[in-house]
N, C-alpha and C positions, 0 to 999 in steps of 0.2 A: 435538759443535760446534754439529752443527746442530739437536742436538735442544734441547742447552741455550739456543739463539737463538731457536727457537720456543716455548719454553713462557716465557723472558723479554718475547719482543711477545705472547704470551697475557695474560701480568699487567698488562704496560702496557697492553693493550687492557682487560682490568675495571679495572684503577686511572682509566682513563679515564671508561670509562663509569659507575662509580658518581660522578668528581666530575660530571658533565654532568647523571646524573640527581637530583644534591644541589642544586649552584646554579642549574641552567638549569632554570628550572619548565616543565611541562606543560600544554598548554592546558584549561582548564576541560571538567569532564565534560558530559557531556550538553547541548554548547554549541555549535548550530550553527555560528554567526559569532561568534568571541571578539573580534571588533574590536567588538563592542557591550557589550562586557562593561566593566565601571567600570575595572580595571586589572591585566588574567589576568596580565600579566609583571610585577609588582612584587611581587615574593617579601614585603619586608617587611612587606606589606598583610597583616591576617587574609584569610582564606578566603572569608568571608561577602562582602568587597566585590569581590575578585578575581575572584569567580562570579556576582558581581548582575549582571544584564542589565539595560542603562541604559532599556531600553522596559518595564519591569516597573513598575505602579502604584506609589505610597507612597500614596496615600488618594487616596478619590473621594468626591465629591459631585453627586448626580445624576447626568448626562449627562458633566461635568468631572473630569477625575482629573490627580493628580498624580503625573508618572514622575520615575526618576530623572535623568534629560537635563533636566529641568525644573530639578532643583535644582542641577546642576551650572552652570547657565545662569544661575540667579539669583546663585549663585556668584562666578559669572564680573560680573554685575554690579557688584555689592558692593565687589569689590575693584576694577576699573574707576574706581569713585565715587572710591575713599580714594586710588588713584594720581592722578586728576587732580587732588583736592582738595589732595594734597601739594605736586603741580607748581604749580599756581595761587598756593600759599602763597609755596611759593621764589621766584615771578617777583612777585607784586605784595605780599608780607610784612603789615602788619597790617590792610589791607583784607581780606584774608580769613578775621579774626577773625571772633567773634560780635559784632555789632555793626555792621561795615564795610560801605560799599554791595557792595561785590564780594562780601559773603560772602550778602548778601539778596538776589541778583540768583541766586548758585549754588542757592539755597536756592528760588526760583520756578521755575529749569530743572529743580531735583532734583524737584522736585515735581510739575512738569507732566509728566514723562515717568513719572514712577510712576504718576500717577493715571490719566490718561490711557490708557496700555494695560493697567492693573489692569481698569479698566471694560469693555473689549472683551471678555476671558472672563468675563463673567455670561450665563450660558447663556440663550437663546430672544431676546434684546435687540439683540442687534448692535449696540451705542451704537459710534460711530466716537471714534478719539482724541482729534478734537478737543475734544469737548464736556467730555470731562475734564479737558483741557488748558486750556481756559479755563475752568470751574469753581474748580479750583487757583489760577490768577491772582486770580480774583475773592477766596475766601476767603481769601489771605494779606493781598490789599488791605483788607477790610472786614473784618478781626479785628484789625487796625493793626500788623499783625506787621512790614510793610516798607510804607514807600512810595516808589514809584521816583519820582515826581514831585519829591519833595522832594529825594532822593539823587542822582539823576543829572541832573535837567532834564530838557527838550524836547528838547535836539539829540542827545543820546545813544541813546536810545529811540526815535527818530527813523532814525539811522542803522541800529541794528538791526533795526528794519522793513523798511528798503529794500533792505540785506543780504538778509534771507529773501526779501522778493519777486521777487529778482532771479532765484532760483532754483525757484522760481514760474513764472515765464515759460517759462523754458527746459523745463520739465518739460511745460509746455501745448503748446509748440510740439515736442519731441519726439511727443507722442499723436497729431497731426495725421498720418491716414495718405491716399493718393491712391487706395488700390483701392477702398474701398468708395462716392467720388466719383465715381468711374468707373461705377460698378454702376446708383448710385442718385442721380445729381446732383440733380435737381428736387427729389425726395421729405428727402434731407438739408439743402438751401439752405432749406427750408420750415419746416422740425423746427426748424432750427439759431435762424435769424432772427427769425420772425414771433412765437413765444412769449414770447419773452425781450423784444422790443421792445414788444410789447401789456403787460408785464407794467410794463416800466419806463414806461410813457405810464402805466397804471393809477394804482402810486403816487406818479410824479409828482404825479398832480392831486389824490390823495390828500392829499398833503403840501402842498400848495397851500390847499386847501379843511379840511382835518381839523387840521393840524397847525400853520397860518398860517406856512408857509417859504413866502420871497419862489421865483418860478417857474425861475431859474436853480439856486438851492439845492435845490430839490424833485426837479428831475430829475437833478441828482447822488447825493440820498439815492436815487430810482427805479433808476440805473445799477448802484450798490451792493448792495441788497435784489435785485435781478433775477438777480446771479451765483450759477447753481448751483453747488455742491461737486466739482468732477471728481474728489476723492477718495473722498468718500464713495459716490456713484454710481458711478463704475468699478469700485471695488473690490467693492459687492453685485453689480452686474452681472456680473464675473469671478467670483465665487462661487459665483452661479444657476449659469452657462455650465459651471463642471466637474462640476457634478451633471446638466448635460445638459438642463435649462431654456433653449427657447429658440431652442437652436441648430439648431432645422429651419427656422428662417428667418434665421439670423444675428444673431441679436439684441443680440449681443454688440458683435461690430465694425461692425454701423448707429449703435449708441448711443453707442459709446466715441466715433465719431468725432464722431457730432453733436454729446457733451457738449463735445470742443474747440473747435470749430468756435463753439460758443454761447459758451464763455468769450473768444476771442479778439473777436468780436463786440462782447463786452459792454467788454472792456479797451476796443477802438475808442471806444466811446459814452463809456467812461469820462472817457477822455483827452481828446475831446472838451468834456463837462460841466465836466470840472476847470479847463481851461486859460481857458475861458467865465467859469467863476466867479471863479479870480484874475487874469485878464488886466485890465492898467492902460493898456491900448495909449491913453487916451486923453488922456495925460500926454506919449506921447512924440511926437514931430517924426519918425522917420524912415520911411522909404518904406513898408516894411513894416507899421509897426503901421497902418495902414489896411484891411488883411486881418485878416479876425477870427480872431481868436488860436486859437479852436479849429478853424478849418479849417489855418491855418500851422503849426499845430502836430503834427494828422495828416498831412501830407503830408510834413513833413520826418522824422517817424519813419519813414514806410510806405520813405523815400531811405534813412534812413539803415540801417535793417533789411537791407532788400534790397542794398545796396553791399558790406555788412561777411557777408553770407550768401551773394552769389555770390561773394565773395572768400575766403572758409573751404571754397568748393569747390574748388578748385584748389590750396589756400596749407594744409598741405601736401600734399607730392605722396601718391595713394594706396597708393604702393608702398612708402613709407618704413617704416621697422622700426618706430615708435613711431607711427605716424598717428593711431591711437585715442585715444593718452593728450595728442597736440599737438591734437586736433581737439577733444577736451572741453577742453582748458585755454583753448583761443583763444574758444569758444563761452560759458563764466562768467565768464573777462577779461572779454569785450565785454557781457555781460549788467549786470554789476557797473559797467562803463563808462556804458550806457546810462542806469541807474538813479541815479548817484550824479552822475554830470559833466554829463548831456545838460541838466540842468535848466538849468547855467551860461552856456548860449547861447540862451536863451529861450524852450525847450521845457519845459514843466512835466509833464502826466501825460503823453505821446508815448513817455518811456523805456520803459515797460510792454510798449508794442505795439511797439516796435521790437526790442525782445529775442525777441518770439514770432515775428515774422517771419522775423529772421536765421536764430535755431535751425531752422522751417520748410524753408527758403530751402535752407539748408546739409544738413539731413538728406536732402530731395529731389534736392538734385545729387549727393548722395552715391550714393544710389539707381541715377541714370540712366548715373553712371561707372563703376559694379563691378556685374556683375550677382549677385557672391556678398555682396555689402554686408549686414550684421546690423547692427539698429540697437540690438539688444537690450543690449549693455555699453552704451549710452548712458543709454538708461531705466534699467538695473541699478544704473548708478553716481548719475544723479539720483534714486532713488528712495531708495540710503544716504545720498545728503546730504541729504535732505526728513528721512528718519528722525529725524536727529538737530538739522535747522533748525526742523521744527515744534514742538516745545516751548518753545525760544527766542520763537518767533513768538508765539504762541496763548499761552504763556506770562505773555509779558510785558503784550501787550495786556488780559489779563484784569487782570493787577496795576495798569493803571491806570483803572480800573473803578471808582467809588464811588456806592455806592447810597443812601448817606446823602442825596445830595442830589438823589435820584428822588422824584417824587410820583405817590404811585397814578391820579391819573386821567389823567398822560401815560403811565404805562404800558397802560392799556387803551385808547388811541389809537393807540400802536404796535403792539398786535395787531389792530386793527379795520383800519389802513395794511397790515399784512403779509399778513392773511386775502383782501383783497380784491382784491391782488397777485395773491398764489395761487392765488385760484377763475378769475380772468381769463386767468392764464398756463394754467391743468391744463384750462380750456374751450380755449383754443387749440392746444392740444397734438392736444387728441382732434380739433379740426376739422383740423389739418394731416393725421393719420393718415387724413381720409375718403380713400375710394376708391384703397385700398392691398390690398398683399396679408395685412394682418394682419386679426384677429378683433376682435370687439369687446371680448374679454376682455384682449387684447394689449394695444390702446389703449390700456383704462384702468392697464393696466399702465406703457406708456410713460409716463401723466402723473403717476404716482405716482413715476416714477424722476428726475420732473423737480425733485420738491421739496426736496433736501435743499441747504440752504445751510450755510456752515461756513468754507472755506480763505479764498476771496477777499475776503468780508466783513471776515474776521482781519485779512486785510491791505492792502486799500482804503480801509475807512473812515477808519482814524486819520491817514492821509494828508492828509486837506482839515484837521484838528484840527490837526496840525502847521504846516503851513503857514499857518494862523488864529495859531496864537502866535508864530511867526515874524514876521510883519506888527505883530503887538502890537493886532491890532483888536477890539475886545470886542465889539462885535456879529458880527462871524464866527467868534468863538472860541465864542460861545451857540448859533449855527448849527450849527457842525461837531459840538457836544459832542450834539446833538436827532440828528445822523444816527448818530453812534458807538455814541449808546443805540439805535436804532430797528435796529441793526445787531447787536447783542447780543443784543437778542429775538428777533431771526430765527435767528442759530446757537443760541442755547440749546435753542429748541423745534423747530425745524426740523430739526436735524442728525440728535437721535439719532430722531426721529419721523419722517422720511424714512427713515435707513435701515431702523429696525423693520418698515415698511407694507412698504419693497421686499422684505425676506427673508423677511415673514409673506404677502404675496400673491403673490411670483412663484411658486412652486410649485402655485398656487391658480389661478393664470390663463394663466400661458405651458405650451405642451406641454413633456415630455421625451422627447428620444432616447435611446438606451443607447448604451453604450460602442463598441459595433461600429458603429453607424452614426456616431458621431464620427469614428471612423477612415475608417470611408470617404467621409465628407464631406473630411478632411482630402488624403486621398489624389487624389479628384479636383480641389481645388482646386492642388493641387502639379503635376496633368496639366494642368489646363488653361493654366497659368502658363509649362510647358515647352513647350506647343504653341503660344504666342503669339512665342516667340524665333525669330530668323532662323537659316535652315538654309543652310548654306555649302552651291555646289553643288561636284557630284565634281571638274571641272575646275578650279576654285578651289584646291580642298582640294590637289591634286596641283602647282599652283604654290608653295602654301604649304610642302606636305612636302617637294618638290624645286625649290628657287629656281633651280637651274640649268635 
């Protein structure tokens, strides 16, 4: 009996082994990590796909190569586009069919996303996405494929731009950090405030005497043109820092902080100039109408942003299970409220400044209350949201630009005004870095890094045009159109040119440190942070451990 049972068990074991070998696939041979294959456990696929590594190249052109992982990503994007279109068709119906206005908007956003990110893969050029996105909208408008102004009017496009601008201001507030400010406060304040202020003055004077704009409109144009692009500049600086360039003097942290402060300063100046341009307090009799509109809006923006920022430091509580999600939701909704509703209570351009102040105060308070607080989830979430918002904002702005109404003479004047402002800014950047620890090569690089334009020009310039259209003032509409054209020229030329110059001159002008030296600097920075934490005395610790 025992021998028969043993033979039966052996036969059963052989059948199970044969079944397992037949239906359960083995890992592909000569593959160190099977998870990097296309589908190594799907038996219905051909062996070629099952054993193919996703890191293997499909085709190569110069230094760029297309790998199997990129092919998976392209197919994923195509599937998402099809699903999104079907969903929108189910919701909107015939508006999503060819010829409908929502179909045209869908094509603008899709084209902006595709062209914007496709141009970034051109080797050696380092073209920022905002350039391709703007060009996509311009091409669609000037080839008469779709006219947003006729299909949607001014109200819808204004709401789209305002919605996207709310997330730009949140990102600016998240980028502000206090560590470089504590180490180099005087240098950062001069670098952030002086060059952009001088560019505002230079462009303002050029707008008055070259473009023949009124003084208030000239300085409004100056605040828009003086905005540097935080997206382009920060991305280029971080890309160079990853390769070790400039890390010996902390160039990345210093310049990223300075760019954020620069943008906050410009947004504040823009809010002031915007409200003085469109303020009509001479027609009012309330007591506050005697206070200049710009100062009133500036103060109200600071008060509102500070109040809500301080409120969100404590609510929700930091120990709440979903504190991060609720904090991000509160900031996003409050930023949208500032950008949409605050204009109803006599505040015009101050909503953007209030949003920046709110996010900065809230994030700074969270760091103070929690030693282990990490802002990375907030920056990552805002970056993901901006990844999808950017083609909507820039594509819609490009689709509102009609080159048929432009004159070649005015185009040349726009370039002259931008170049004069850029020369003045670069000169004062170099002067601002005088008597610092930077070499003359590094000072030249800092001046070049202050050159890119893009995101804020695309967001701020059309706001004045929308306000002029709402007031139905023909003179203001013409002046606001001039400012939009001036900002478009600045973005088209300086967004790609600034990025290209930074990536080319960075290895030539900055010192490079090795990976080991970078790791050593990170460890020293961590030890400095630990050394600043308070030390609990032994008797106090014993009381905490033994409360009795």
